[in-house]
C-alpha positions as CSV (number, residue, x, y, z in Angstrom):
1,M,102.1,-103.9,125.4
2,L,99.5,-102.6,127.8
3,T,99.3,-98.9,128.5
4,V,96.6,-96.9,130.3
5,S,96.0,-93.9,128.0
6,D,93.6,-91.2,127.3
7,I,93.6,-90.2,123.6
8,A,92.0,-86.8,124.2
9,P,94.5,-83.9,124.1
10,N,93.8,-82.8,127.7
11,Q,96.8,-81.0,129.3
12,T,97.4,-80.0,132.8
13,C,99.1,-76.6,133.6
14,A,102.5,-78.4,133.8
15,G,102.1,-79.6,130.2
16,L,101.3,-83.1,131.3
17,S,98.4,-85.0,129.8
18,R,95.9,-87.0,131.7
19,R,97.3,-89.9,129.9
20,N,100.8,-89.3,131.3
21,F,99.3,-88.9,134.8
22,L,97.7,-92.3,134.6
23,Q,100.8,-93.9,133.2
24,A,102.8,-92.2,136.0
25,G,100.5,-93.3,138.7
26,V,100.7,-96.9,137.6
27,L,104.2,-97.4,136.4
28,G,106.7,-95.1,138.1
29,S,109.9,-93.9,136.4
30,L,111.1,-97.0,134.5
31,A,109.7,-99.8,132.4
32,L,107.9,-101.9,135.1
33,P,108.8,-105.4,133.8
34,D,112.4,-104.5,133.7
35,L,112.2,-103.2,137.3
36,L,110.4,-106.3,138.5
37,A,113.1,-108.5,136.8
38,N,115.4,-107.1,139.5
39,R,113.5,-108.7,142.3
40,A,116.5,-110.9,143.2
41,L,118.5,-107.7,143.8
42,A,115.6,-106.3,145.9
43,A,115.7,-109.4,148.0
44,E,119.4,-108.9,148.6
45,A,118.7,-105.3,149.5
46,G,116.1,-106.5,152.0
47,L,119.0,-107.9,154.1
48,H,120.0,-104.4,155.1
49,L,116.8,-102.5,154.4
50,K,114.6,-101.8,157.5
51,D,110.8,-101.8,157.3
52,K,110.8,-98.0,157.5
53,C,109.9,-95.0,155.3
54,V,110.6,-91.3,155.4
55,V,108.4,-88.3,154.6
56,L,110.4,-85.2,154.2
57,L,108.3,-82.1,154.4
58,F,110.4,-79.4,152.8
59,L,109.2,-75.8,153.5
60,Q,110.8,-73.9,150.6
61,G,111.8,-70.4,151.0
62,G,113.2,-70.5,154.5
63,P,110.7,-70.9,157.4
64,P,111.6,-68.5,160.3
65,H,113.0,-70.6,163.1
66,I,111.9,-68.0,165.7
67,E,108.2,-68.0,164.6
68,F,108.3,-71.8,164.5
69,F,109.8,-73.6,167.5
70,D,112.1,-71.0,169.3
71,P,110.0,-67.9,169.9
72,K,112.5,-66.1,172.3
73,M,109.9,-63.9,173.9
74,T,112.4,-62.6,176.4
75,A,114.5,-61.1,173.6
76,P,114.0,-57.5,172.4
77,K,110.9,-56.7,170.3
78,E,112.9,-56.6,167.1
79,I,114.0,-60.3,167.6
80,R,111.2,-62.1,169.4
81,S,108.4,-64.0,167.6
82,I,105.9,-61.7,165.9
83,T,103.2,-64.3,166.4
84,G,103.8,-64.5,170.1
85,E,104.1,-67.9,171.7
86,V,102.0,-70.9,172.8
87,K,102.7,-73.2,175.7
88,T,103.5,-76.8,174.9
89,N,102.9,-79.8,177.2
90,I,106.6,-79.8,178.0
91,P,107.0,-77.5,181.1
92,G,108.9,-74.3,180.2
93,I,108.8,-74.9,176.4
94,T,106.9,-72.7,174.0
95,F,106.4,-72.6,170.3
96,G,105.5,-69.8,168.0
97,G,101.9,-68.7,168.2
98,T,100.7,-70.4,165.0
99,F,101.4,-73.9,166.3
100,P,98.7,-74.6,169.0
101,K,97.9,-78.1,167.7
102,L,101.5,-79.3,167.6
103,A,102.1,-77.8,171.1
104,K,99.5,-80.2,172.5
105,M,101.3,-83.3,171.2
106,T,105.0,-82.7,171.8
107,D,105.3,-86.3,173.2
108,K,104.9,-87.5,169.6
109,F,107.8,-85.6,168.0
110,S,111.2,-83.9,168.8
111,V,112.5,-80.5,167.9
112,V,116.2,-79.7,167.3
113,R,116.9,-76.1,168.3
114,S,120.6,-76.2,167.6
115,Y,120.3,-77.3,163.9
116,G,121.5,-75.0,161.1
117,S,121.6,-75.7,157.4
118,K,124.6,-73.4,156.9
119,N,122.9,-72.3,153.7
120,G,122.0,-68.7,152.9
121,G,120.2,-68.9,149.6
122,H,117.3,-70.6,147.9
123,T,119.1,-73.7,147.0
124,Y,117.9,-77.0,148.4
125,H,120.7,-79.5,147.8
126,P,122.8,-78.2,150.7
127,V,120.2,-79.9,152.9
128,T,119.1,-82.9,150.8
129,V,122.6,-83.7,149.4
130,A,124.5,-82.5,152.5
131,G,127.7,-82.1,150.6
132,N,128.2,-85.7,149.5
133,P,130.7,-86.2,146.6
134,L,128.1,-87.8,144.3
135,Q,125.8,-84.7,144.6
136,T,123.0,-87.2,145.2
137,S,120.0,-86.4,147.4
138,M,119.0,-88.6,150.3
139,S,116.0,-89.9,148.5
140,A,118.0,-90.9,145.4
141,L,120.6,-92.7,147.6
142,Y,117.8,-94.6,149.2
143,A,116.4,-95.6,145.8
144,R,119.8,-96.8,144.6
145,V,120.1,-99.2,147.5
146,A,116.4,-100.2,148.0
147,G,115.5,-100.3,144.3
148,T,113.5,-97.8,142.2
149,N,110.2,-99.6,142.7
150,H,108.8,-101.8,145.5
151,P,109.2,-105.4,144.3
152,D,105.7,-106.4,145.4
153,T,103.5,-103.4,144.7
154,G,105.4,-101.6,141.9
155,M,105.1,-98.3,143.9
156,P,108.0,-95.9,143.1
157,R,110.3,-95.9,146.1
158,N,111.3,-92.2,145.7
159,T,108.5,-89.8,145.1
160,L,108.0,-86.0,145.0
161,V,104.6,-84.6,146.0
162,L,103.8,-81.1,144.7
163,P,100.6,-79.2,145.2
164,E,99.8,-80.0,141.5
165,A,99.5,-83.6,142.5
166,I,96.4,-82.6,144.4
167,D,95.1,-80.0,141.9
168,P,96.4,-80.5,138.4
169,E,94.8,-77.2,137.3
170,L,97.2,-75.1,139.5
171,K,99.5,-72.7,137.6
172,L,102.4,-72.1,140.0
173,G,104.9,-71.2,137.3
174,R,107.4,-74.0,137.8
175,N,109.7,-75.4,135.1
176,F,109.8,-79.1,135.9
177,E,112.8,-79.8,133.7
178,T,115.2,-77.0,134.5
179,G,113.8,-75.2,137.5
180,A,115.1,-75.3,141.1
181,L,112.7,-78.0,142.3
182,P,114.6,-81.0,141.0
183,T,117.5,-80.2,143.4
184,L,115.2,-81.3,146.2
185,T,115.5,-84.9,145.0
186,Q,118.4,-84.7,142.5
187,A,120.0,-88.0,141.5
188,G,123.4,-86.4,140.8
189,D,126.1,-88.8,139.6
190,L,123.8,-91.8,140.1
191,G,121.8,-90.8,137.0
192,A,118.2,-90.0,136.2
193,S,117.0,-93.5,136.9
194,Y,117.1,-92.7,140.6
195,A,115.4,-89.3,140.5
196,A,112.1,-88.9,142.3
197,F,108.9,-89.8,140.5
198,N,106.6,-86.8,140.3
199,P,102.9,-87.8,139.9
200,A,102.2,-84.1,138.9
201,G,104.4,-84.3,135.8
202,G,107.8,-83.8,134.5
203,G,110.1,-86.0,132.4
204,E,109.2,-88.9,130.2
205,I,107.4,-91.9,131.7
206,N,108.6,-95.0,129.9
207,S,105.8,-97.5,129.8
208,D,105.4,-100.9,128.1
209,M,101.9,-101.7,129.1
210,R,99.0,-100.0,127.3
211,L,95.2,-100.1,127.8
212,Q,93.0,-97.9,125.7
213,V,90.2,-96.5,127.7
214,A,87.7,-93.8,126.4
215,P,88.3,-90.3,127.9
216,E,84.9,-90.3,129.5
217,R,85.8,-93.5,131.4
218,L,89.0,-91.9,132.7
219,A,86.9,-89.1,134.2
220,D,85.3,-91.8,136.4
221,R,88.0,-93.6,138.4
222,K,85.5,-96.3,139.4
223,G,84.8,-97.0,135.7
224,L,88.6,-97.3,135.0
225,L,89.0,-99.8,137.8
226,S,86.0,-101.8,136.5
227,S,87.6,-101.8,133.1
228,L,90.8,-103.2,134.5
229,D,89.0,-105.8,136.5
230,G,87.1,-106.9,133.4
231,L,90.2,-107.0,131.3
232,R,92.0,-109.2,133.8
233,R,89.1,-111.7,133.9
234,D,89.1,-111.8,130.1
235,V,92.9,-112.4,129.8
236,D,92.9,-115.0,132.6
237,A,90.2,-116.9,130.8
238,S,92.2,-116.9,127.6
239,G,95.2,-118.5,129.3
240,L,97.4,-115.7,128.0
241,L,98.8,-114.9,131.4
242,E,99.9,-118.5,131.9
243,S,102.2,-118.3,129.0
244,A,103.5,-114.8,129.7
245,D,106.9,-114.2,131.0
246,K,106.8,-114.2,134.8
247,Y,107.9,-110.6,135.0
248,Q,105.4,-109.4,132.4
249,Q,102.7,-111.2,134.4
250,Q,103.9,-109.6,137.6
251,A,103.7,-106.2,135.9
252,F,100.2,-106.9,134.7
253,D,99.2,-107.8,138.3
254,T,100.7,-104.6,139.6
255,I,98.5,-102.5,137.3
256,S,95.4,-104.6,137.9
257,R,95.9,-104.3,141.7
258,G,95.7,-100.6,141.2
259,V,98.9,-99.1,142.5
260,A,97.7,-95.8,141.1
261,D,95.1,-95.8,143.9
262,A,97.8,-94.7,146.3
263,F,97.8,-91.3,144.6
264,D,94.0,-91.0,144.8
265,W,93.4,-89.3,148.1
266,T,89.7,-89.1,147.4
267,Q,89.3,-92.7,148.3
268,E,89.9,-91.9,151.9
269,D,87.2,-91.8,154.5
270,P,85.6,-88.3,154.3
271,K,86.3,-87.8,158.0
272,T,90.0,-88.4,157.4
273,I,90.0,-86.0,154.5
274,A,88.3,-83.4,156.6
275,R,91.0,-83.8,159.4
276,Y,93.8,-83.2,156.9
277,D,92.2,-80.7,154.6
278,T,93.7,-77.2,154.8
279,R,91.9,-75.7,151.8
280,P,89.3,-73.8,154.0
281,M,92.0,-72.2,156.0
282,F,92.9,-69.4,153.6
283,D,92.5,-68.1,150.1
284,Q,95.8,-69.1,148.3
285,K,95.2,-66.4,145.6
286,K,95.6,-63.7,148.2
287,L,99.1,-64.9,149.0
288,Q,100.0,-65.7,145.4
289,R,99.7,-62.1,144.3
290,Y,103.1,-61.5,146.1
291,Y,106.1,-62.6,144.0
292,D,107.8,-64.5,146.8
293,M,104.6,-66.4,147.5
294,K,103.4,-67.0,144.0
295,R,103.9,-70.7,144.5
296,A,102.1,-70.8,147.9
297,S,99.1,-73.1,148.2
298,N,96.5,-74.2,150.7
299,L,96.9,-77.9,149.7
300,L,99.5,-79.0,152.2
301,G,97.1,-81.1,154.2
302,L,96.1,-83.2,151.2
303,Q,99.7,-83.5,150.1
304,M,100.5,-85.0,153.5
305,L,97.5,-87.4,153.2
306,M,98.8,-88.5,149.8
307,A,102.2,-89.0,151.4
308,R,100.8,-91.3,154.1
309,R,98.9,-93.3,151.4
310,M,102.1,-93.8,149.4
311,C,104.0,-95.0,152.4
312,E,101.4,-97.6,153.0
313,A,101.7,-98.7,149.4
314,G,105.4,-99.2,149.6
315,C,107.1,-95.9,148.8
316,G,110.2,-95.6,151.0
317,F,111.0,-91.9,150.6
318,V,108.4,-89.2,150.0
319,T,109.4,-85.6,149.6
320,V,106.5,-83.1,150.1
321,S,107.1,-79.6,148.8
322,D,105.4,-76.6,150.4
323,C,106.4,-73.2,148.9
324,G,105.9,-69.6,150.0
325,W,108.3,-69.2,152.9
326,D,110.3,-66.1,151.7
327,Y,109.6,-63.3,154.2
328,H,111.7,-60.2,153.4
329,A,108.5,-58.1,153.6
330,N,109.8,-56.0,150.7
331,N,106.5,-55.9,148.7
332,N,107.5,-59.3,147.2
333,S,105.9,-60.7,150.4
334,P,103.5,-59.1,152.8
335,K,104.6,-56.4,155.1
336,Y,105.3,-57.4,158.7
337,M,105.4,-61.1,157.7
338,T,101.6,-61.4,157.9
339,G,101.8,-64.4,155.5
340,V,103.3,-66.4,158.3
341,Y,99.9,-66.6,160.1
342,P,98.0,-68.6,157.4
343,M,101.1,-70.5,156.3
344,G,102.1,-71.4,159.9
345,N,98.6,-72.4,160.8
346,Q,98.5,-74.6,157.7
347,V,101.7,-76.4,158.8
348,D,100.3,-76.8,162.3
349,H,97.1,-78.4,161.0
350,A,98.7,-80.6,158.3
351,V,101.6,-81.9,160.4
352,S,99.5,-82.5,163.5
353,A,96.9,-84.4,161.3
354,F,99.7,-86.5,159.8
355,I,101.2,-87.4,163.2
356,E,97.9,-88.2,164.7
357,D,96.9,-90.3,161.8
358,V,100.0,-92.4,161.7
359,H,99.7,-93.0,165.4
360,Q,96.1,-94.1,165.1
361,R,97.1,-96.5,162.3
362,G,100.0,-98.0,164.2
363,L,102.5,-96.6,161.8
364,S,104.5,-94.3,164.0
365,E,107.4,-96.7,164.3
366,K,107.5,-97.3,160.6
367,I,107.2,-93.7,159.2
368,L,109.7,-91.0,160.0
369,L,108.5,-87.5,159.4
370,V,111.1,-84.7,159.0
371,V,110.0,-81.1,158.7
372,T,112.6,-78.5,157.7
373,G,113.6,-76.0,155.0
374,E,116.7,-74.8,153.2
375,M,117.5,-72.2,155.9
376,G,116.1,-70.1,158.7
377,R,115.5,-66.3,159.0
378,T,117.6,-63.5,160.5
379,P,117.0,-63.0,164.2
380,R,116.6,-59.3,163.8
381,I,113.5,-58.0,162.0
382,N,114.4,-55.8,159.1
383,K,113.1,-52.2,158.4
384,N,110.1,-53.6,156.6
385,G,109.1,-55.9,159.4
386,G,110.4,-59.0,157.7
387,R,113.3,-61.4,158.2
388,D,116.1,-62.1,155.7
389,H,118.1,-65.2,154.7
390,Y,119.9,-67.0,157.5
391,G,121.7,-70.3,157.7
392,N,123.1,-70.5,161.2
393,L,119.8,-71.8,162.6
394,T,117.0,-73.7,160.8
395,S,113.8,-75.2,162.0
396,L,113.9,-79.0,162.4
397,L,111.1,-81.3,163.6
398,V,111.3,-85.1,163.5
399,S,108.5,-87.6,164.4
400,G,108.3,-91.4,164.5
401,G,110.6,-93.8,162.8
402,G,111.6,-95.5,166.0
403,L,113.6,-92.5,167.2
404,K,113.3,-90.8,170.6
405,M,110.4,-88.5,170.8
406,G,109.2,-85.8,173.2
407,R,112.5,-84.0,173.3
408,I,113.7,-80.4,172.7
409,I,117.2,-81.0,171.6
410,G,119.8,-78.3,171.9
411,E,119.5,-74.6,172.5
412,S,120.1,-71.3,170.7
413,D,121.7,-68.3,172.2
414,R,119.7,-65.5,173.8
415,Q,118.9,-63.9,170.4
416,A,118.3,-67.2,168.5
417,A,121.3,-66.3,166.3
418,E,123.8,-69.2,167.0
419,P,123.6,-72.6,168.6
420,A,124.4,-72.4,172.3
421,T,124.9,-76.2,172.5
422,R,126.3,-78.8,170.1
423,P,125.5,-77.6,166.6
424,Y,123.9,-80.0,164.1
425,T,124.0,-79.8,160.3
426,P,122.5,-81.5,157.3
427,K,125.2,-84.1,157.5
428,H,123.9,-85.1,160.9
429,L,120.3,-85.1,159.5
430,M,121.2,-87.3,156.6
431,S,123.0,-89.8,158.8
432,T,119.9,-89.8,161.2
433,I,117.7,-90.6,158.2
434,M,120.0,-93.3,156.8
435,H,120.3,-95.0,160.2
436,T,116.5,-95.1,160.3
437,L,116.2,-96.6,156.8
438,F,119.1,-99.1,156.8
439,D,120.9,-101.6,158.9
440,I,124.2,-99.8,158.7
441,G,126.3,-102.8,159.8
442,E,124.8,-105.0,157.1
443,L,125.0,-102.3,154.5
444,R,128.8,-101.9,155.0
445,L,129.1,-105.6,154.0
446,A,126.8,-105.5,151.0
447,D,128.5,-106.4,147.7
448,S,125.6,-105.1,145.6
449,V,126.0,-101.5,146.8
450,P,128.8,-99.4,145.2
451,K,131.4,-98.4,147.7
452,P,130.9,-94.6,147.1
453,V,127.2,-95.0,147.9
454,A,127.8,-97.2,150.9
455,D,130.4,-94.8,152.3
456,I,128.0,-91.8,152.1
457,I,125.2,-93.7,153.8
458,T,127.3,-95.3,156.5
459,G,129.9,-92.7,157.1
460,G,128.1,-90.0,159.0
461,S,127.1,-89.4,162.6
462,P,123.4,-89.1,163.5
463,I,121.8,-86.6,165.9
464,E,122.8,-88.6,169.0
465,E,119.8,-87.5,171.2
466,L,117.4,-89.0,168.7
467,V,118.9,-92.5,168.2
């Protein structure tokens, strides 16, 4: 039994000890040797699994579609974007005024203006589950077919990245066990084994490998890695590994190779960190004083950096959660939607950094980025200068993954209230993502995939202008 542990009672704000974090970062959601013992199944999955991964940036609260990518400046004042507009490099196309960086790189992504979640409340599964009968999120469906952990690196295939993964001292008031957040990545009828791994905490991490390291060494990541390297040399010299079960040895190798490093964004080049970093953009405490924005943070850039690192390490589906997008302007959020300026600028900075980074690294064909939320916002501004819940139109940006880029797909009507062209829904979005991740033809013939799962993955129609 080898477990990385810190015997000091040091708890994060989520009630998760540093010990649990290290276990989580190394092991994922199930006993690692048991998972690695399923390598043969993973090999079979490889027949219909493309070399792709998905990063779903979910803007919780309902990002206003007009202030995002459909500003409607020709509409009356009570409808058009309060942030104005910015010209893109597609003639005649503008975005909301907080997106100047994305406006300059529209060849690297596509926007769907006729997409609507058909959801009018703060529930997330209507988008991520898209009404499938198993009540299983896209990420959990992916893990069921691909396997819960990467067979070579041990990286969890399905991961949720919260702001607390960047700053464990945050106190954002979430309940990891019973709150709304798990519906982003819920496993539904598939069972908890396929739920997303959360490096910030939540749930029991079942481990069967333990290494006792003094707390002061855990504070120094380099010291921890040195301890692991030294331990590996000692065990190899003893011949213990030669007689170990092959899966136990593989699990040992996984830890000694440092899969937990994927969660350590501080290992990045300082210039890369600076490009992503959104912490200097605004004081998150000024927004958190409002009830609807109490979970807002300025850590989105570093969350996106962590997501890219996890994709490189073998994670197939990363869900990034960004909160604080509820804009009624009823004293629970700022009057006149002034919070959209820092939050919109942060999305612009973080998403443009991510897209630029994956292109520079040659990963744009491999990684599909999806940016959306559970709904949009009413076209007409309310009496407080805010916008209320609205599901008929919802912001949707997609980038990479081998799909068709540089497109503005569909149109809304003159008041950005309804699709004026073919409407798209979460079912189309799910199908687009599944067609990116899987060889649909091969998957239909796979004996190892339960028919209800295969039917959900293969049965939909993708957004046709993207594929």
